[in-house]
N, CA, C, O and the ligand as a Tripos MOL2 file, in Angstrom:
@<TRIPOS>MOLECULE
protein
  261   259    66     0     0
PROTEIN
NO_CHARGES

@<TRIPOS>ATOM
      1 N         164.8180  224.4210   56.6000 N.3       1 MET1
      2 CA        163.3590  224.1630   56.2350 C.3       1 MET1
      3 C         162.3900  224.6460   57.4560 C.2       1 MET1
      4 O         162.8190  224.7630   58.6040 O.2       1 MET1
      5 N         161.2800  224.8660   57.1540 N.am      2 ASP2
      6 CA        160.3510  225.3100   58.0570 C.3       2 ASP2
      7 C         159.9630  224.2960   59.1050 C.2       2 ASP2
      8 O         159.4310  223.2510   58.7300 O.2       2 ASP2
      9 N         160.1780  224.5070   60.3510 N.am      3 ALA3
     10 CA        159.8110  223.3290   61.1320 C.3       3 ALA3
     11 C         158.4320  223.1010   61.2900 C.2       3 ALA3
     12 O         158.0820  221.9750   61.6420 O.2       3 ALA3
     13 N         157.5650  223.9980   61.0870 N.am      4 ARG4
     14 CA        156.1840  223.8040   61.0160 C.3       4 ARG4
     15 C         155.7860  223.0450   59.9550 C.2       4 ARG4
     16 O         154.8080  222.3210   60.1400 O.2       4 ARG4
     17 N         156.3260  223.0410   58.8680 N.am      5 LEU5
     18 CA        156.0050  222.3790   57.6370 C.3       5 LEU5
     19 C         156.3600  220.7790   58.0700 C.2       5 LEU5
     20 O         155.5820  219.9300   57.6350 O.2       5 LEU5
     21 N         157.3910  220.3690   58.8260 N.am      6 LEU6
     22 CA        157.7100  219.1130   59.2020 C.3       6 LEU6
     23 C         156.4880  218.5980   60.0810 C.2       6 LEU6
     24 O         156.0890  217.4420   59.9400 O.2       6 LEU6
     25 N         155.9990  219.3190   60.8360 N.am      7 ASP7
     26 CA        154.8150  218.8370   61.6500 C.3       7 ASP7
     27 C         153.7410  218.1580   61.0320 C.2       7 ASP7
     28 O         153.0210  217.3030   61.5480 O.2       7 ASP7
     29 N         153.6810  218.7020   59.6420 N.am      8 VAL8
     30 CA        152.4490  218.2060   58.9520 C.3       8 VAL8
     31 C         152.8830  217.0170   57.8850 C.2       8 VAL8
     32 O         152.0760  216.3180   57.2720 O.2       8 VAL8
     33 N         154.0400  216.9490   57.8080 N.am      9 LEU9
     34 CA        154.6290  216.0280   56.8380 C.3       9 LEU9
     35 C         154.6840  214.5260   57.5670 C.2       9 LEU9
     36 O         155.1980  214.2610   58.6530 O.2       9 LEU9
     37 N         154.0170  213.6440   56.6710 N.am     10 VAL10
     38 CA        154.1640  212.2240   57.1900 C.3      10 VAL10
     39 C         154.5490  211.3810   55.9840 C.2      10 VAL10
     40 O         154.4720  211.7590   54.8150 O.2      10 VAL10
     41 N         154.9700  210.2000   56.4010 N.am     11 CYS11
     42 CA        155.4520  209.3900   55.2690 C.3      11 CYS11
     43 C         154.3450  208.9060   54.4730 C.2      11 CYS11
     44 O         153.3020  208.5380   55.0120 O.2      11 CYS11
     45 N         154.5230  208.8850   53.1590 N.am     12 PRO12
     46 CA        153.4050  208.7920   52.4690 C.3      12 PRO12
     47 C         152.9960  207.0080   52.1280 C.2      12 PRO12
     48 O         152.0640  206.5920   51.4390 O.2      12 PRO12
     49 N         153.9580  206.2680   52.8110 N.am     13 ILE13
     50 CA        153.8710  204.9210   52.8690 C.3      13 ILE13
     51 C         152.9330  204.3320   53.9840 C.2      13 ILE13
     52 O         151.9600  203.5870   53.8670 O.2      13 ILE13
     53 N         153.5410  204.9110   55.1540 N.am     14 CYS14
     54 CA        153.0660  204.3010   56.3720 C.3      14 CYS14
     55 C         152.4010  205.4220   57.1400 C.2      14 CYS14
     56 O         151.9480  205.0970   58.2380 O.2      14 CYS14
     57 N         152.2590  206.6890   56.7650 N.am     15 LYS15
     58 CA        151.6540  207.9690   57.3750 C.3      15 LYS15
     59 C         152.2660  208.1170   58.8750 C.2      15 LYS15
     60 O         151.7390  208.7640   59.7800 O.2      15 LYS15
     61 N         153.3970  207.4410   58.9490 N.am     16 GLY16
     62 CA        154.1230  207.9690   60.2830 C.3      16 GLY16
     63 C         154.9780  209.2030   60.0950 C.2      16 GLY16
     64 O         155.2330  209.6610   58.9810 O.2      16 GLY16
     65 N         155.4030  209.7120   61.2110 N.am     17 PRO17
     66 CA        156.1580  210.7330   61.5040 C.3      17 PRO17
     67 C         157.6470  210.5590   60.9580 C.2      17 PRO17
     68 O         158.2840  209.5060   60.9730 O.2      17 PRO17
     69 N         158.0390  211.6800   60.5200 N.am     18 LEU18
     70 CA        159.6480  211.7190   59.7930 C.3      18 LEU18
     71 C         160.4780  212.5970   60.5300 C.2      18 LEU18
     72 O         160.1350  213.6920   60.9760 O.2      18 LEU18
     73 N         161.6950  212.0090   60.6430 N.am     19 VAL19
     74 CA        162.8000  212.4700   61.2770 C.3      19 VAL19
     75 C         163.5080  213.4330   60.1940 C.2      19 VAL19
     76 O         163.8560  212.9350   59.1240 O.2      19 VAL19
     77 N         163.7280  214.7940   60.4480 N.am     20 TYR20
     78 CA        164.6080  215.5300   59.7080 C.3      20 TYR20
     79 C         166.1790  215.5240   59.8360 C.2      20 TYR20
     80 O         166.7930  215.8910   60.8390 O.2      20 TYR20
     81 N         166.6550  215.1210   58.8370 N.am     21 ASP21
     82 CA        168.1820  215.0660   58.9960 C.3      21 ASP21
     83 C         168.7370  216.2180   58.3030 C.2      21 ASP21
     84 O         168.8200  216.2250   57.0750 O.2      21 ASP21
     85 N         169.1610  217.2960   59.1020 N.am     22 LYS22
     86 CA        169.5330  218.5920   58.6640 C.3      22 LYS22
     87 C         170.7530  218.5770   57.7450 C.2      22 LYS22
     88 O         170.8010  219.3210   56.7660 O.2      22 LYS22
     89 N         171.7460  217.7260   58.0590 N.am     23 LYS23
     90 CA        172.9580  217.7150   57.3800 C.3      23 LYS23
     91 C         172.6470  216.9030   55.9630 C.2      23 LYS23
     92 O         173.0200  217.3830   54.8920 O.2      23 LYS23
     93 N         172.0610  215.8590   56.0220 N.am     24 ALA24
     94 CA        171.7330  215.1770   54.7070 C.3      24 ALA24
     95 C         170.8160  215.9220   53.8390 C.2      24 ALA24
     96 O         170.7740  215.8450   52.6110 O.2      24 ALA24
     97 N         170.0610  216.6750   54.6240 N.am     25 GLN25
     98 CA        168.7020  217.3480   53.9700 C.3      25 GLN25
     99 C         167.7620  216.3540   53.4050 C.2      25 GLN25
    100 O         167.2550  216.4840   52.2910 O.2      25 GLN25
    101 N         167.5140  215.2220   54.3110 N.am     26 GLU26
    102 CA        166.5360  214.4370   54.0940 C.3      26 GLU26
    103 C         165.5600  214.1570   55.0700 C.2      26 GLU26
    104 O         165.8640  214.4230   56.2330 O.2      26 GLU26
    105 N         164.4740  213.6850   54.8460 N.am     27 LEU27
    106 CA        163.3640  213.2560   55.8750 C.3      27 LEU27
    107 C         163.2730  211.7880   55.8230 C.2      27 LEU27
    108 O         162.9660  211.1180   54.8370 O.2      27 LEU27
    109 N         163.6150  211.3150   57.1490 N.am     28 ILE28
    110 CA        163.8290  209.9200   57.5290 C.3      28 ILE28
    111 C         162.4010  209.2030   57.9380 C.2      28 ILE28
    112 O         161.6920  209.6250   58.8520 O.2      28 ILE28
    113 N         162.1100  208.1440   57.1890 N.am     29 CYS29
    114 CA        161.2570  207.3630   57.8080 C.3      29 CYS29
    115 C         161.8200  206.1380   58.4980 C.2      29 CYS29
    116 O         162.3720  205.2730   57.8170 O.2      29 CYS29
    117 N         161.7010  206.0050   59.9160 N.am     30 ASN30
    118 CA        162.4380  204.8220   60.3460 C.3      30 ASN30
    119 C         161.7450  203.4470   60.2240 C.2      30 ASN30
    120 O         162.4370  202.4350   60.1120 O.2      30 ASN30
    121 N         160.4250  203.3850   60.2440 N.am     31 PRO31
    122 CA        159.9370  202.0350   60.0330 C.3      31 PRO31
    123 C         160.1200  201.4590   58.6940 C.2      31 PRO31
    124 O         160.3390  200.2630   58.5010 O.2      31 PRO31
    125 N         160.0140  202.4520   57.6770 N.am     32 ASP32
    126 CA        160.1550  202.0370   56.4070 C.3      32 ASP32
    127 C         161.8070  202.0170   55.8860 C.2      32 ASP32
    128 O         162.2030  201.4460   54.8700 O.2      32 ASP32
    129 N         162.5750  202.7180   56.7640 N.am     33 LYS33
    130 CA        164.0000  202.8120   56.2980 C.3      33 LYS33
    131 C         164.0450  203.3620   55.1230 C.2      33 LYS33
    132 O         164.7630  202.8950   54.2390 O.2      33 LYS33
    133 N         163.1660  204.6060   54.9170 N.am     34 LEU34
    134 CA        163.5850  205.2590   53.5330 C.3      34 LEU34
    135 C         163.7070  206.7470   54.0000 C.2      34 LEU34
    136 O         163.0740  207.2710   54.9170 O.2      34 LEU34
    137 N         164.7070  207.3630   53.1380 N.am     35 ALA35
    138 CA        164.8680  208.8200   53.3230 C.3      35 ALA35
    139 C         164.5660  209.6790   52.1460 C.2      35 ALA35
    140 O         165.1680  209.5820   51.0760 O.2      35 ALA35
    141 N         163.4450  210.6670   52.4310 N.am     36 TYR36
    142 CA        163.1380  211.4990   51.2040 C.3      36 TYR36
    143 C         163.9010  212.7670   51.2080 C.2      36 TYR36
    144 O         164.0780  213.5000   52.1810 O.2      36 TYR36
    145 N         164.3210  212.9280   50.0260 N.am     37 PRO37
    146 CA        165.2380  213.9940   49.7070 C.3      37 PRO37
    147 C         164.4790  215.5100   49.8590 C.2      37 PRO37
    148 O         163.3050  215.6580   49.5190 O.2      37 PRO37
    149 N         165.2090  216.4880   50.3520 N.am     38 ILE38
    150 CA        164.6970  217.7380   50.4030 C.3      38 ILE38
    151 C         165.4820  218.6340   49.2480 C.2      38 ILE38
    152 O         166.6980  218.7910   49.3550 O.2      38 ILE38
    153 N         164.9560  219.0510   48.4530 N.am     39 ARG39
    154 CA        165.3590  219.7740   47.2110 C.3      39 ARG39
    155 C         165.0250  221.3850   47.1620 C.2      39 ARG39
    156 O         163.8710  221.8060   47.0710 O.2      39 ARG39
    157 N         166.1360  222.1940   47.2320 N.am     40 ASP40
    158 CA        165.6110  223.6420   47.3470 C.3      40 ASP40
    159 C         164.8110  223.9830   48.3010 C.2      40 ASP40
    160 O         164.0850  224.9660   48.1530 O.2      40 ASP40
    161 N         164.7860  223.1240   49.6380 N.am     41 GLY41
    162 CA        163.6840  223.5240   50.5870 C.3      41 GLY41
    163 C         162.3610  222.8290   50.4150 C.2      41 GLY41
    164 O         161.3880  223.1810   51.0810 O.2      41 GLY41
    165 N         162.3020  221.8880   49.5710 N.am     42 ILE42
    166 CA        161.0080  221.3800   49.0400 C.3      42 ILE42
    167 C         161.1820  219.8140   49.3070 C.2      42 ILE42
    168 O         161.9350  219.1150   48.6290 O.2      42 ILE42
    169 N         160.4230  219.3470   50.3450 N.am     43 PRO43
    170 CA        160.6400  217.9020   50.5680 C.3      43 PRO43
    171 C         159.8970  217.0780   49.2380 C.2      43 PRO43
    172 O         158.8300  217.4090   48.7210 O.2      43 PRO43
    173 N         160.5690  216.1780   48.9280 N.am     44 ILE44
    174 CA        160.1870  215.2230   47.5600 C.3      44 ILE44
    175 C         159.3380  213.8940   48.2500 C.2      44 ILE44
    176 O         159.9360  212.8510   48.5140 O.2      44 ILE44
    177 N         158.1660  214.0320   48.4560 N.am     45 MET45
    178 CA        157.3780  212.8880   49.2500 C.3      45 MET45
    179 C         157.0480  211.7460   48.3910 C.2      45 MET45
    180 O         155.9010  211.3130   48.4930 O.2      45 MET45
    181 N         157.9610  211.1010   47.4460 N.am     46 TRP46
    182 CA        157.5790  210.3360   46.6990 C.3      46 TRP46
    183 C         158.2720  209.0770   46.8020 C.2      46 TRP46
    184 O         159.4840  209.2270   46.6550 O.2      46 TRP46
    185 N         157.8930  207.8130   47.0180 N.am     47 ALA47
    186 CA        158.5110  206.6730   47.4280 C.3      47 ALA47
    187 C         159.4910  206.3460   46.0850 C.2      47 ALA47
    188 O         160.5580  205.7400   46.1910 O.2      47 ALA47
    189 N         159.0570  206.7510   45.0590 N.am     48 ASP48
    190 CA        160.1490  206.5590   43.9990 C.3      48 ASP48
    191 C         161.4260  207.2220   43.9930 C.2      48 ASP48
    192 O         162.4510  206.7660   43.4880 O.2      48 ASP48
    193 N         161.2820  208.5260   44.6910 N.am     49 GLU49
    194 CA        162.6020  209.2270   44.7950 C.3      49 GLU49
    195 C         163.1490  208.9230   46.2200 C.2      49 GLU49
    196 O         164.2190  209.5070   46.3910 O.2      49 GLU49
    197 N         162.8010  208.2840   47.1620 N.am     50 ALA50
    198 CA        163.1360  208.0590   48.5140 C.3      50 ALA50
    199 C         164.6270  207.1360   48.4310 C.2      50 ALA50
    200 O         164.7760  206.2500   47.5900 O.2      50 ALA50
    201 N         165.5340  207.4490   49.2990 N.am     51 ARG51
    202 CA        166.8410  206.5410   49.1890 C.3      51 ARG51
    203 C         166.4460  205.4440   50.2920 C.2      51 ARG51
    204 O         165.9140  205.6410   51.3850 O.2      51 ARG51
    205 N         166.8730  204.1730   49.6770 N.am     52 ASP52
    206 CA        166.5140  202.9950   50.6340 C.3      52 ASP52
    207 C         167.6780  202.9030   51.7750 C.2      52 ASP52
    208 O         168.8440  202.7840   51.3980 O.2      52 ASP52
    209 N         167.4310  202.9460   52.8940 N.am     53 LEU53
    210 CA        168.3140  202.8890   53.9340 C.3      53 LEU53
    211 C         168.7650  201.3140   54.2770 C.2      53 LEU53
    212 O         169.6670  200.9460   55.0290 O.2      53 LEU53
    213 N         167.8650  200.5240   53.5010 N.am     54 HIS54
    214 CA        168.3680  198.9510   53.7920 C.3      54 HIS54
    215 C         169.6070  198.6830   53.0760 C.2      54 HIS54
    216 O         170.3700  197.7560   53.3460 O.2      54 HIS54
    217 N         169.8070  199.7290   51.9450 N.am     55 ALA55
    218 CA        170.9970  199.1700   51.1300 C.3      55 ALA55
    219 C         172.2450  199.4590   51.9730 C.2      55 ALA55
    220 O         172.4680  200.5370   52.5250 O.2      55 ALA55
    221 N         173.0710  198.3250   52.0130 N.am     56 LYS56
    222 CA        174.3320  198.3280   52.7060 C.3      56 LYS56
    223 C         175.3880  198.5650   51.8270 C.2      56 LYS56
    224 O         175.3350  198.1260   50.6780 O.2      56 LYS56
    225 N         176.5020  199.3190   52.3010 N.am     57 PRO57
    226 CA        177.6090  199.7300   51.5500 C.3      57 PRO57
    227 C         178.4120  198.3490   51.0550 C.2      57 PRO57
    228 O         178.3030  197.3530   51.7700 O.2      57 PRO57
    229 N         179.1270  198.2880   49.9740 N.am     58 ALA58
    230 CA        179.7470  197.3110   49.2770 C.3      58 ALA58
    231 C         180.6630  196.5080   50.1710 C.2      58 ALA58
    232 O         180.7920  195.2870   50.0890 O.2      58 ALA58
    233 N         181.2710  197.2670   51.0060 N.am     59 GLU59
    234 CA        182.4220  196.9120   51.7450 C.3      59 GLU59
    235 C         181.9450  196.1610   52.9790 C.2      59 GLU59
    236 O         182.7760  195.5650   53.6650 O.2      59 GLU59
    237 N         180.5460  196.1550   53.3280 N.am     60 SER60
    238 CA        180.1990  195.6780   54.7600 C.3      60 SER60
    239 C         180.1740  194.1020   54.5810 C.2      60 SER60
    240 O         180.0910  193.5980   53.4600 O.2      60 SER60
    241 N         180.2430  193.4130   55.6460 N.am     61 ALA61
    242 CA        180.2840  191.9490   55.6620 C.3      61 ALA61
    243 C         179.0960  191.0890   55.2120 C.2      61 ALA61
    244 O         177.9130  191.1630   55.5480 O.2      61 ALA61
    245 N         179.7740  190.1770   54.2860 N.am     62 PRO62
    246 CA        178.4080  189.4160   53.6550 C.3      62 PRO62
    247 C         177.5860  188.7710   54.3460 C.2      62 PRO62
    248 O         177.7240  187.5490   54.3840 O.2      62 PRO62
    249 N         176.5550  189.3680   55.0490 N.am     63 LEU63
    250 CA        175.6390  188.6740   55.9300 C.3      63 LEU63
    251 C         174.5620  188.4430   54.8910 C.2      63 LEU63
    252 O         174.2530  189.1550   53.9360 O.2      63 LEU63
    253 N         174.0150  187.1820   55.3290 N.am     64 ALA64
    254 CA        172.6600  186.6320   54.4300 C.3      64 ALA64
    255 C         171.4790  187.5460   55.0800 C.2      64 ALA64
    256 O         171.3600  187.7390   56.2900 O.2      64 ALA64
    257 N         170.7190  188.0170   54.1820 N.am     65 ASP65
    258 CA        169.5650  188.6580   54.8610 C.3      65 ASP65
    259 C         168.3760  187.6590   55.0670 C.2      65 ASP65
    260 O         167.3420  188.0360   55.6170 O.2      65 ASP65
    261 ZN        156.9280  205.0770   56.4610 Zn       66 ZN66
@<TRIPOS>BOND
     1     1     2 1
     2     2     3 1
     3     3     4 2
     4     3     5 am
     5     5     6 1
     6     6     7 1
     7     7     8 2
     8     7     9 am
     9     9    10 1
    10    10    11 1
    11    11    12 2
    12    11    13 am
    13    13    14 1
    14    14    15 1
    15    15    16 2
    16    15    17 am
    17    17    18 1
    18    18    19 1
    19    19    20 2
    20    19    21 am
    21    21    22 1
    22    22    23 1
    23    23    24 2
    24    23    25 am
    25    25    26 1
    26    26    27 1
    27    27    28 2
    28    27    29 am
    29    29    30 1
    30    30    31 1
    31    31    32 2
    32    31    33 am
    33    33    34 1
    34    34    35 1
    35    35    36 2
    36    35    37 am
    37    37    38 1
    38    38    39 1
    39    39    40 2
    40    39    41 am
    41    41    42 1
    42    42    43 1
    43    43    44 2
    44    43    45 am
    45    45    46 1
    46    46    47 1
    47    47    48 2
    48    47    49 am
    49    49    50 1
    50    50    51 1
    51    51    52 2
    52    51    53 am
    53    53    54 1
    54    54    55 1
    55    55    56 2
    56    55    57 am
    57    57    58 1
    58    58    59 1
    59    59    60 2
    60    59    61 am
    61    61    62 1
    62    62    63 1
    63    63    64 2
    64    63    65 am
    65    65    66 1
    66    66    67 1
    67    67    68 2
    68    67    69 am
    69    69    70 1
    70    70    71 1
    71    71    72 2
    72    71    73 am
    73    73    74 1
    74    74    75 1
    75    75    76 2
    76    75    77 am
    77    77    78 1
    78    78    79 1
    79    79    80 2
    80    79    81 am
    81    81    82 1
    82    82    83 1
    83    83    84 2
    84    83    85 am
    85    85    86 1
    86    86    87 1
    87    87    88 2
    88    87    89 am
    89    89    90 1
    90    90    91 1
    91    91    92 2
    92    91    93 am
    93    93    94 1
    94    94    95 1
    95    95    96 2
    96    95    97 am
    97    97    98 1
    98    98    99 1
    99    99   100 2
   100    99   101 am
   101   101   102 1
   102   102   103 1
   103   103   104 2
   104   103   105 am
   105   105   106 1
   106   106   107 1
   107   107   108 2
   108   107   109 am
   109   109   110 1
   110   110   111 1
   111   111   112 2
   112   111   113 am
   113   113   114 1
   114   114   115 1
   115   115   116 2
   116   115   117 am
   117   117   118 1
   118   118   119 1
   119   119   120 2
   120   119   121 am
   121   121   122 1
   122   122   123 1
   123   123   124 2
   124   123   125 am
   125   125   126 1
   126   126   127 1
   127   127   128 2
   128   127   129 am
   129   129   130 1
   130   130   131 1
   131   131   132 2
   132   131   133 am
   133   133   134 1
   134   134   135 1
   135   135   136 2
   136   135   137 am
   137   137   138 1
   138   138   139 1
   139   139   140 2
   140   139   141 am
   141   141   142 1
   142   142   143 1
   143   143   144 2
   144   143   145 am
   145   145   146 1
   146   146   147 1
   147   147   148 2
   148   147   149 am
   149   149   150 1
   150   150   151 1
   151   151   152 2
   152   151   153 am
   153   153   154 1
   154   154   155 1
   155   155   156 2
   156   155   157 am
   157   157   158 1
   158   158   159 1
   159   159   160 2
   160   159   161 am
   161   161   162 1
   162   162   163 1
   163   163   164 2
   164   163   165 am
   165   165   166 1
   166   166   167 1
   167   167   168 2
   168   167   169 am
   169   169   170 1
   170   170   171 1
   171   171   172 2
   172   171   173 am
   173   173   174 1
   174   174   175 1
   175   175   176 2
   176   175   177 am
   177   177   178 1
   178   178   179 1
   179   179   180 2
   180   179   181 am
   181   181   182 1
   182   182   183 1
   183   183   184 2
   184   183   185 am
   185   185   186 1
   186   186   187 1
   187   187   188 2
   188   187   189 am
   189   189   190 1
   190   190   191 1
   191   191   192 2
   192   191   193 am
   193   193   194 1
   194   194   195 1
   195   195   196 2
   196   195   197 am
   197   197   198 1
   198   198   199 1
   199   199   200 2
   200   199   201 am
   201   201   202 1
   202   202   203 1
   203   203   204 2
   204   203   205 am
   205   205   206 1
   206   206   207 1
   207   207   208 2
   208   207   209 am
   209   209   210 1
   210   210   211 1
   211   211   212 2
   212   211   213 am
   213   213   214 1
   214   214   215 1
   215   215   216 2
   216   215   217 am
   217   217   218 1
   218   218   219 1
   219   219   220 2
   220   219   221 am
   221   221   222 1
   222   222   223 1
   223   223   224 2
   224   223   225 am
   225   225   226 1
   226   226   227 1
   227   227   228 2
   228   227   229 am
   229   229   230 1
   230   230   231 1
   231   231   232 2
   232   231   233 am
   233   233   234 1
   234   234   235 1
   235   235   236 2
   236   235   237 am
   237   237   238 1
   238   238   239 1
   239   239   240 2
   240   239   241 am
   241   241   242 1
   242   242   243 1
   243   243   244 2
   244   243   245 am
   245   245   246 1
   246   246   247 1
   247   247   248 2
   248   247   249 am
   249   249   250 1
   250   250   251 1
   251   251   252 2
   252   251   253 am
   253   253   254 1
   254   254   255 1
   255   255   256 2
   256   255   257 am
   257   257   258 1
   258   258   259 1
   259   259   260 2
@<TRIPOS>SUBSTRUCTURE
     1 MET1         2 RESIDUE 1 A MET
     2 ASP2         6 RESIDUE 1 A ASP
     3 ALA3        10 RESIDUE 1 A ALA
     4 ARG4        14 RESIDUE 1 A ARG
     5 LEU5        18 RESIDUE 1 A LEU
     6 LEU6        22 RESIDUE 1 A LEU
     7 ASP7        26 RESIDUE 1 A ASP
     8 VAL8        30 RESIDUE 1 A VAL
     9 LEU9        34 RESIDUE 1 A LEU
    10 VAL10       38 RESIDUE 1 A VAL
    11 CYS11       42 RESIDUE 1 A CYS
    12 PRO12       46 RESIDUE 1 A PRO
    13 ILE13       50 RESIDUE 1 A ILE
    14 CYS14       54 RESIDUE 1 A CYS
    15 LYS15       58 RESIDUE 1 A LYS
    16 GLY16       62 RESIDUE 1 A GLY
    17 PRO17       66 RESIDUE 1 A PRO
    18 LEU18       70 RESIDUE 1 A LEU
    19 VAL19       74 RESIDUE 1 A VAL
    20 TYR20       78 RESIDUE 1 A TYR
    21 ASP21       82 RESIDUE 1 A ASP
    22 LYS22       86 RESIDUE 1 A LYS
    23 LYS23       90 RESIDUE 1 A LYS
    24 ALA24       94 RESIDUE 1 A ALA
    25 GLN25       98 RESIDUE 1 A GLN
    26 GLU26      102 RESIDUE 1 A GLU
    27 LEU27      106 RESIDUE 1 A LEU
    28 ILE28      110 RESIDUE 1 A ILE
    29 CYS29      114 RESIDUE 1 A CYS
    30 ASN30      118 RESIDUE 1 A ASN
    31 PRO31      122 RESIDUE 1 A PRO
    32 ASP32      126 RESIDUE 1 A ASP
    33 LYS33      130 RESIDUE 1 A LYS
    34 LEU34      134 RESIDUE 1 A LEU
    35 ALA35      138 RESIDUE 1 A ALA
    36 TYR36      142 RESIDUE 1 A TYR
    37 PRO37      146 RESIDUE 1 A PRO
    38 ILE38      150 RESIDUE 1 A ILE
    39 ARG39      154 RESIDUE 1 A ARG
    40 ASP40      158 RESIDUE 1 A ASP
    41 GLY41      162 RESIDUE 1 A GLY
    42 ILE42      166 RESIDUE 1 A ILE
    43 PRO43      170 RESIDUE 1 A PRO
    44 ILE44      174 RESIDUE 1 A ILE
    45 MET45      178 RESIDUE 1 A MET
    46 TRP46      182 RESIDUE 1 A TRP
    47 ALA47      186 RESIDUE 1 A ALA
    48 ASP48      190 RESIDUE 1 A ASP
    49 GLU49      194 RESIDUE 1 A GLU
    50 ALA50      198 RESIDUE 1 A ALA
    51 ARG51      202 RESIDUE 1 A ARG
    52 ASP52      206 RESIDUE 1 A ASP
    53 LEU53      210 RESIDUE 1 A LEU
    54 HIS54      214 RESIDUE 1 A HIS
    55 ALA55      218 RESIDUE 1 A ALA
    56 LYS56      222 RESIDUE 1 A LYS
    57 PRO57      226 RESIDUE 1 A PRO
    58 ALA58      230 RESIDUE 1 A ALA
    59 GLU59      234 RESIDUE 1 A GLU
    60 SER60      238 RESIDUE 1 A SER
    61 ALA61      242 RESIDUE 1 A ALA
    62 PRO62      246 RESIDUE 1 A PRO
    63 LEU63      250 RESIDUE 1 A LEU
    64 ALA64      254 RESIDUE 1 A ALA
    65 ASP65      258 RESIDUE 1 A ASP
    66 ZN66       261 GROUP 0 **** ****
């Protein structure tokens, strides 16, 4: 992905900067704990398409939220 494109991309929810996860091909918003997918080099900047990083693996300890 073009690094210059990343400079102009912000989270559509909080308008904050995003972190490019090259391995996962995702753009991460740390404050919102959302990961926006990159498909065919195109960042999908829709909250509906974002992966929720709050979601815990089923195997994790049963801690109350
Ligand atoms: Zn955000």
